VMD Tcl script that draws the C-alpha trace (Angstrom):
set ca {
  {-4.96 -4.02 -51.57}
  {-7.84 -3.62 -54.07}
  {-11.09 -1.34 -53.52}
  {-14.18 -2.67 -52.00}
  {-16.74 -4.12 -54.52}
  {-19.94 -2.11 -54.23}
  {-23.37 -4.18 -54.15}
  {-26.47 -2.41 -53.77}
  {-29.92 -4.11 -53.70}
  {-33.20 -2.92 -52.95}
  {-34.58 -3.45 -49.29}
  {-37.19 -5.69 -49.11}
  {-38.75 -6.62 -45.63}
  {-37.97 -10.48 -44.75}
  {-38.26 -12.16 -40.85}
  {-35.01 -12.45 -38.85}
  {-33.64 -15.84 -39.06}
  {-33.26 -18.03 -35.90}
  {-29.82 -19.42 -34.50}
  {-30.29 -22.43 -36.30}
  {-31.30 -21.07 -39.60}
  {-28.35 -18.53 -39.23}
  {-26.03 -21.87 -39.02}
  {-27.47 -23.49 -41.70}
  {-27.28 -19.88 -44.01}
  {-23.33 -19.65 -43.03}
  {-23.00 -23.41 -44.23}
  {-24.97 -22.85 -47.38}
  {-22.75 -20.07 -48.01}
  {-19.44 -21.58 -47.46}
  {-20.43 -24.39 -49.72}
  {-20.75 -21.51 -52.51}
  {-16.96 -20.73 -51.85}
  {-14.14 -22.83 -53.21}
  {-11.06 -21.87 -51.60}
  {-8.07 -23.91 -49.78}
  {-9.22 -22.42 -46.50}
  {-12.32 -20.39 -45.54}
  {-13.75 -19.17 -42.46}
  {-16.91 -17.40 -41.94}
  {-17.64 -15.70 -38.45}
  {-20.96 -14.46 -36.95}
  {-21.77 -12.44 -34.03}
  {-25.24 -11.99 -33.60}
  {-26.26 -10.09 -30.20}
  {-22.94 -11.14 -28.64}
  {-23.52 -14.69 -29.82}
  {-20.87 -16.35 -31.89}
  {-21.09 -18.61 -34.83}
  {-17.79 -19.82 -36.95}
  {-18.25 -21.82 -40.16}
  {-15.02 -23.11 -41.99}
  {-14.17 -24.65 -45.21}
  {-11.27 -26.21 -46.97}
  {-8.20 -26.56 -44.47}
  {-9.13 -23.75 -42.32}
  {-10.76 -24.96 -38.79}
  {-13.61 -23.52 -37.17}
  {-12.97 -20.10 -35.44}
  {-9.10 -20.97 -35.64}
  {-6.44 -18.75 -34.28}
  {-4.53 -18.46 -37.93}
  {-4.11 -14.29 -38.90}
  {-5.48 -13.69 -42.00}
  {-4.28 -10.81 -44.31}
  {-6.89 -8.09 -44.46}
  {-5.69 -6.14 -47.69}
  {-7.83 -2.92 -47.92}
  {-10.07 -4.29 -44.99}
  {-7.08 -2.69 -42.99}
  {-8.35 0.84 -43.48}
  {-11.17 0.63 -41.12}
  {-8.37 0.37 -38.25}
  {-6.80 3.11 -39.85}
  {-9.94 5.40 -39.64}
  {-10.75 4.31 -36.20}
  {-7.52 5.48 -35.18}
  {-7.81 8.68 -36.30}
  {-11.40 8.94 -34.87}
  {-9.44 8.23 -31.45}
  {-6.55 11.01 -31.85}
  {-9.39 13.50 -32.76}
  {-11.62 12.47 -29.84}
  {-8.73 12.83 -27.48}
  {-7.74 16.52 -28.94}
  {-4.77 15.75 -30.32}
  {-5.64 16.06 -34.05}
  {-8.64 17.58 -36.01}
  {-10.09 16.11 -38.99}
  {-9.77 19.43 -40.93}
  {-5.75 19.76 -40.45}
  {-3.44 19.77 -43.26}
  {-1.77 16.62 -43.99}
  {1.15 18.51 -45.86}
  {1.56 21.00 -42.92}
  {1.44 18.02 -40.49}
  {4.28 15.81 -42.50}
  {6.47 18.93 -43.66}
  {5.35 22.37 -42.61}
  {8.10 24.13 -44.22}
  {8.35 22.04 -47.34}
  {7.12 23.81 -50.69}
  {3.99 22.08 -52.02}
  {1.17 22.52 -54.74}
  {-1.56 24.68 -53.16}
  {-4.16 21.59 -53.56}
  {-1.82 19.30 -51.65}
  {-1.77 21.66 -48.79}
  {-5.60 21.78 -48.91}
  {-5.69 18.24 -48.44}
  {-6.97 17.34 -44.80}
  {-6.98 14.13 -42.43}
  {-10.55 13.78 -43.33}
  {-9.93 13.90 -46.99}
  {-7.63 11.30 -47.04}
  {-9.48 8.99 -45.04}
  {-12.87 9.33 -47.13}
  {-11.13 9.24 -50.64}
  {-11.95 12.74 -51.47}
  {-8.39 14.24 -51.29}
  {-8.13 14.02 -55.51}
  {-4.84 11.72 -55.22}
  {-4.57 8.55 -57.55}
  {-5.09 4.93 -56.22}
  {-1.23 4.73 -56.33}
  {1.80 7.03 -56.98}
  {2.25 7.49 -60.68}
  {5.78 6.18 -60.12}
  {4.98 2.95 -58.37}
  {3.85 1.00 -61.46}
  {7.35 0.75 -63.31}
  {8.89 -0.33 -59.93}
  {6.03 -2.89 -59.37}
  {5.92 -4.50 -62.78}
  {8.98 -6.95 -62.19}
  {7.17 -8.02 -58.77}
  {3.47 -7.64 -59.46}
  {2.33 -11.35 -58.62}
  {4.70 -11.85 -55.69}
  {5.63 -8.55 -54.27}
  {4.21 -5.53 -55.45}
  {4.64 -2.88 -52.61}
  {7.67 -4.38 -51.16}
  {10.08 -1.61 -53.04}
  {8.39 1.40 -52.39}
  {8.98 2.48 -48.87}
  {7.46 5.06 -46.61}
  {10.07 7.85 -47.27}
  {8.97 7.38 -50.98}
  {4.91 7.13 -50.24}
  {5.70 10.86 -48.46}
  {7.75 12.33 -51.29}
  {5.15 11.19 -53.77}
  {2.69 13.03 -51.80}
  {4.75 16.37 -51.35}
  {5.33 16.77 -55.10}
  {1.86 15.57 -56.01}
  {-0.96 17.17 -58.42}
  {-4.18 16.23 -57.16}
  {-6.62 15.65 -60.12}
  {-9.48 17.47 -58.62}
  {-10.09 20.17 -55.86}
  {-9.73 18.36 -52.52}
  {-13.46 17.49 -51.27}
  {-15.26 17.45 -54.55}
  {-14.77 14.14 -55.91}
  {-14.58 10.73 -54.30}
  {-11.86 8.31 -55.89}
  {-10.92 5.07 -53.91}
  {-6.97 5.57 -53.03}
  {-4.29 3.42 -51.21}
  {-2.07 6.24 -51.44}
  {-4.40 8.51 -49.48}
  {-4.98 6.39 -46.93}
  {-0.94 5.35 -46.53}
  {-0.07 9.33 -46.43}
  {-2.90 9.46 -43.52}
  {-0.87 6.85 -41.91}
  {2.42 8.51 -42.10}
  {0.84 11.90 -41.11}
  {-0.58 10.11 -37.93}
  {2.96 9.16 -36.96}
  {4.35 12.46 -37.90}
  {1.96 14.39 -35.91}
  {2.16 12.48 -32.83}
  {5.97 11.30 -33.06}
  {5.02 7.65 -32.93}
  {5.29 5.18 -35.56}
  {2.21 4.05 -36.96}
  {2.51 0.60 -35.73}
  {2.85 1.73 -32.61}
  {0.20 4.24 -32.87}
  {-2.45 1.66 -33.68}
  {-1.41 -0.76 -30.86}
  {-1.41 1.65 -28.31}
  {-4.74 3.64 -29.63}
  {-6.59 0.82 -30.81}
  {-5.59 -3.06 -30.67}
  {-4.77 -2.75 -26.97}
  {-7.81 -1.14 -25.68}
  {-9.87 -3.76 -27.52}
  {-7.74 -6.55 -26.41}
  {-6.84 -7.71 -29.80}
  {-4.02 -9.69 -28.81}
  {-4.07 -12.05 -32.21}
  {-3.86 -8.82 -34.77}
  {-0.45 -7.84 -35.93}
  {1.15 -5.56 -38.36}
  {3.65 -8.01 -39.69}
  {3.68 -11.72 -40.34}
  {4.92 -13.76 -37.51}
  {6.84 -17.09 -37.92}
  {4.62 -19.98 -38.73}
  {2.02 -21.70 -38.19}
  {0.59 -18.42 -36.90}
  {-0.15 -16.87 -40.41}
  {-2.84 -18.07 -42.77}
  {-1.10 -18.97 -46.20}
  {-2.47 -17.17 -49.63}
  {-3.03 -18.99 -52.99}
  {-2.81 -18.18 -56.36}
  {-6.10 -19.16 -58.07}
  {-4.22 -22.24 -59.33}
  {-3.73 -23.08 -55.61}
  {0.22 -22.71 -55.56}
  {0.98 -20.99 -52.29}
  {1.98 -17.26 -52.11}
  {4.46 -15.61 -49.63}
  {3.29 -13.42 -47.03}
  {2.19 -9.64 -47.86}
  {4.70 -7.02 -47.63}
  {3.09 -3.89 -48.00}
  {6.21 -1.42 -48.28}
  {5.10 2.28 -47.19}
  {1.63 1.39 -47.48}
  {1.19 -0.20 -44.16}
  {-1.99 1.98 -42.70}
  {-3.97 0.94 -46.20}
  {-3.44 -2.64 -46.03}
  {-1.03 -4.40 -43.35}
  {-3.22 -5.43 -40.81}
  {-3.47 -9.52 -40.38}
  {-5.86 -10.80 -38.14}
  {-7.90 -14.09 -36.24}
  {-11.37 -14.55 -37.11}
  {-12.22 -14.39 -33.13}
  {-10.36 -10.99 -33.27}
  {-12.14 -9.50 -35.86}
  {-15.68 -10.36 -34.54}
  {-14.18 -8.56 -31.28}
  {-13.29 -5.44 -33.43}
  {-16.60 -5.58 -35.31}
  {-18.83 -6.32 -32.25}
  {-17.24 -2.80 -30.48}
  {-18.63 -0.99 -33.65}
  {-22.18 -2.12 -32.39}
  {-23.84 0.53 -30.44}
  {-24.95 -1.82 -27.50}
  {-21.56 -3.56 -27.20}
  {-19.76 -0.16 -26.02}
  {-20.05 0.81 -22.78}
  {-20.59 4.49 -22.25}
  {-16.83 4.83 -20.44}
  {-15.19 3.06 -22.98}
  {-12.16 5.42 -24.21}
  {-13.21 4.65 -27.94}
  {-16.74 5.59 -27.69}
  {-16.61 8.93 -28.83}
  {-14.58 7.32 -31.69}
  {-17.16 4.27 -32.85}
  {-19.63 6.99 -32.99}
  {-17.79 9.03 -35.65}
  {-17.24 6.12 -37.86}
  {-20.58 4.93 -37.38}
  {-22.13 8.35 -38.79}
  {-23.21 8.75 -42.37}
  {-20.75 10.95 -43.94}
  {-21.00 11.65 -47.73}
  {-23.01 10.34 -50.79}
  {-21.90 9.97 -54.31}
  {-22.92 8.04 -57.49}
  {-25.91 8.08 -59.64}
  {-29.02 9.77 -57.39}
  {-26.32 9.66 -54.39}
  {-27.06 6.40 -54.01}
  {-23.58 5.27 -52.36}
  {-23.25 6.45 -48.73}
  {-20.29 6.38 -46.59}
  {-19.30 6.64 -42.99}
  {-15.71 8.20 -42.35}
  {-14.33 4.43 -42.86}
  {-17.31 2.03 -43.92}
  {-19.28 1.78 -47.25}
  {-23.03 1.99 -46.04}
  {-25.68 0.10 -47.83}
  {-29.33 -0.39 -46.75}
  {-30.89 -3.79 -46.04}
  {-34.22 -5.28 -44.88}
  {-33.35 -4.69 -41.23}
  {-31.43 -1.67 -41.20}
  {-28.10 -0.40 -42.74}
  {-25.17 -2.35 -43.32}
  {-21.56 -0.97 -43.03}
  {-18.84 -3.22 -44.45}
  {-15.53 -2.91 -46.13}
  {-13.56 -5.52 -48.39}
  {-10.34 -6.45 -48.91}
  {-7.73 -8.46 -51.08}
  {-4.16 -9.21 -51.20}
  {-2.17 -11.46 -53.47}
  {-3.58 -14.36 -52.21}
  {-6.39 -13.59 -49.60}
  {-9.74 -11.95 -49.65}
  {-11.51 -10.56 -46.65}
  {-15.06 -8.71 -45.88}
  {-15.74 -7.19 -42.56}
  {-19.37 -5.90 -42.08}
  {-22.27 -5.06 -39.35}
  {-25.37 -4.15 -38.88}
  {-25.79 -1.59 -36.04}
  {-29.87 -2.05 -35.55}
  {-29.52 -5.90 -35.11}
  {-26.59 -6.30 -33.46}
  {-25.13 -8.53 -36.00}
  {-21.28 -8.73 -37.17}
  {-19.99 -10.67 -40.16}
  {-16.28 -11.64 -40.63}
  {-15.28 -13.68 -43.59}
  {-12.02 -14.59 -45.21}
  {-10.63 -16.99 -47.73}
  {-7.11 -17.85 -48.93}
  {-7.57 -17.90 -52.48}
  {-6.46 -14.96 -54.80}
  {-9.43 -12.86 -56.21}
  {-10.48 -13.10 -59.86}
  {-13.28 -11.43 -62.01}
  {-15.66 -14.17 -61.69}
  {-15.13 -14.66 -57.88}
  {-18.34 -15.12 -55.78}
  {-16.90 -14.84 -52.52}
  {-17.55 -10.79 -51.91}
  {-21.09 -11.04 -53.43}
  {-22.11 -14.11 -51.49}
  {-21.01 -12.93 -48.19}
  {-22.24 -9.33 -48.77}
  {-25.65 -10.80 -49.65}
  {-25.39 -12.85 -46.52}
  {-25.25 -10.22 -44.32}
  {-27.25 -7.59 -45.95}
  {-30.29 -9.83 -47.14}
  {-30.29 -13.24 -45.11}
  {-28.89 -13.10 -41.68}
}
mol new
graphics top color blue
foreach p $ca { graphics top sphere $p radius 0.5 }
foreach p [lrange $ca 0 end-1] q [lrange $ca 1 end] { graphics top cylinder $p $q radius 0.2 }
display resetview
């Protein structure tokens, strides 16, 4: 569940491609990515195109591990609960998780908004995560760190910075958010996500745990050896979602303003997660919404999130101004010189 790579290029006006040109661009991108399995799924104003590579089938029904690209699902769940009046973004996470537990004042000040926007001051992972994970680093580093341990680590934390003052990408924070939403509603996170997000959107092919074969795509090491399905332990809200290419397009299409009817139960939540919320970096060049990275493009802003697990990679993105959405996934472990994220980000930002 690695942090998304951030890529930013200066906008240059270019004409929009037609359907044939979009299909050619997908095929060209697929040829540059070497992976045992690859799917690039495009939706443009409701018209879908799938391009497969390796042993993947075009538009296949296999479920792929989203890793950190699960976070937009958790963020949408939070937005839905806020829109329904059941929670507020300004609610204290510690007060909802353990109202009578003594915590550091900075922990008490961490809100639900801080957790989802990576401004809580919490580290990427708890300090005691690494010693227990090292023996299983290449196979199952999260599996022996359960939910109760994540919560305990949060309640005894000492944030590095005052909440709301700095941005630091944190799987720990989003995982705490998942447990907080469960505690506040009295409903397990998996059930809550199913009821509030997956069912309303009709995402029947999306799951939160591995299923029996052949339903889940198999990830691979860099040398091509297969890997077991990811076990996220207590970090489910940060990276446990697995989904099919058609479901992912449905999820992204629902974020496009024209795709959501005014009476859709998640309409207000979608408006919240699309809205620019904070800026950071040199000259505040990097923009974020509640759940998405947001970059400029020649045809309007692009919202996106990437993710990687031990043997799979994922990219989700959409461009509201043109009704364009892209989901890309491959079944090979990420490495430093890997072109996957750069290729599909450029595809959505500059070419499609």
